[in-house]
C-alpha positions, 0 to 999 in steps of 0.5 A: 748860645754864644758863638763866633763865626770863622775868622771873626775877631774877638774884641775886648772893648774895654782894653781894645785888644783883638784876638782872631778865632776860628769858632762858629757864629758871633763876636764875644765882647767884654765891654763896659767892665764886667758885662760880656756882650756878644755881637751877632754877625750871623746875618752880616753880608750873608742874606740869601746865602746857602751857608750850612745851618749852625745857628741852633743846637738842633737840626733837621733829622736825617733819619726817622725812627718809628719808636722815637715817640716811645723813647721820648715819652719814657724820658719825659716821664722820668719818675717812671724810669727804673732807678737802674736807668738813671744815675752818675757812672760808678767807679769801682775801687782799685780800678783805673777807670775814669772818675765822673765829674761830680755834679753839684746837686742831687737833682742833677744826679737824678737827671743823668741817664745811665750809660749801662742802659742808654747808648749815644752815637754822635752825628755831625757837628751843628755848631761850636761856641766858646763854652760848648760843642753841639752835635746831632746824636742818636740815643738808643737803649742797649737792649733794644737797638730799634728803640732810638731817637735823635737829639741835640747834645751839648758837650762842654769844651773843657772840664771848667765849662761843665758849670755852665752845663749845670747852670743851664740844666738847673734852669731847664729843670725849673721850667720842667717843673713849671710845665708839669705843675702849672702850665697845663693848669693855666694854659690847657693844651697849648705847646709849652714854649721852651725846649725839652731837655731829656737828661744828662749823659756822660761822655769820654774821649773814646766817644768824643775826641775833643774831651781830654783822656782823663775826663768823663763829662756830663753833656746835655740832651735836648729835643731836636727840631726842624730849624730856627727862627733866623732861617725861617725868616730868611725862607719866608721873606722870599714868598711873602708880600712886601707890605706884610711881615717877612714871615707872614701876618699869621705867623707873626702874630703866632710868634707874638703870642709865643713870646707873650707866653715865654714872658709870662712864664718867666715872670711867674718864675721871677726869672729872666732869660737874658739872651732872647734873640732870633737864633735862640728860637727853634721852629717846629712844624715849620712847613705847616700853617701853625708852626710851633716856636721854642726858646732855647739856650739858658746859659745866662738865665737865672732867678732875678734874685740870683743875678749880681752882674750883667750876664753874657748877652747879644749886643744887637738884642740888648736894651740901651740902658744896660749899655749906658749903666754897667751896674744896672741888672737885667729885669723883666723889661730887659727880656721884653725889649729883646722880644720886641727886637725879635718881632722886629726882625720877623716883621722886617726880614732883617736883623736889628742893626743889620749892616752896622756890625762891621764896626763894634764901637759904632754898633755900641753907640747905636744900641746905646741910643736905641736907634734901631727903628731909625735905621730901617730901609724903606723896604723894611719900614713898609713891612713893619707899617703895612699892618697897623697892629704890627706897627703899634705893637713894635712901637709900644715895645721899642719906643714907649717901653710898655709893660707886659700887661699892656701887651697882654691886653692887646692880645685878648 
């Protein structure tokens, strides 16, 4: 998700105008005409700090509910949910009740959880971008209060931002359909590499004060998780050997396999994510020997045939060719290059172009020239080259711009 840190200027590069904002974790830039690029500043001068964790739409749960797996299974097997449990709220004629936002498709309407059956209580704010707030929330059934679980809920910042919630939800439904009909057939019991979405839920001003009193808006419920990859890298870097990847060699190859799975699914769907980056990968079971990674944030995702202009992306994870040519559209190679930069971050312990995001104009020049490996410090290079296979994979992706098939052959 596109976020802006406190007191970070928002830059319109094409017109060189600057606007000070006070939102949450990276700088949004409209550069080279129509494409919207985000400069990720979450790690700028913050390495090793104990800042609150706001990079991900999910966060460690402060409570454990014994029946959470029951409710999760009910929501995940949606065809078994009784019809009265789903559906957009009705507004009786002749009343002054709020009129729910009209969703654009029947599939979205069928993904709505009925407020007559389910109840949501918001917890702390996890983050805020230009398009949405993200809160930790507790979902329970009104009849059985003890059947409850925690979710992350994505709330649009305004009525005109609901279309982005709709777009993301439609892509998540596409992924859910793939999981149910293709994933287990092809990959067995491997964890599905994308975050689970459990439904849409309507909120009004009485439940969330930032909503206008005339609005009743659909919000997206996502599975909660332990942490994100950015934080995971920072924590693991402190305890790993200086000649191995920052997250450890076993975890690095686990991340590599996860990203290959992501890219295979997207290719099967003939779709692109367009914003693969460290902050958009969650980590479950982070304290175990086998962490599980999940990709999130599908605001920019789409079928390739539906992309007609460059979507919003994060500058440090953008391939050079998209900055050199504003008419060039994202492709499978776009996501592969971004995945390579994620692997580089996990190997070196530092985000791509770390330390160069103080000047957006200079940063654009560096990204255009693809000089990410040339900017590594000696310590970062030692971590990348400590294992010959890690080094080979990173050079294949970032320098030789290999295909997915070439990487798959290395992973067999």
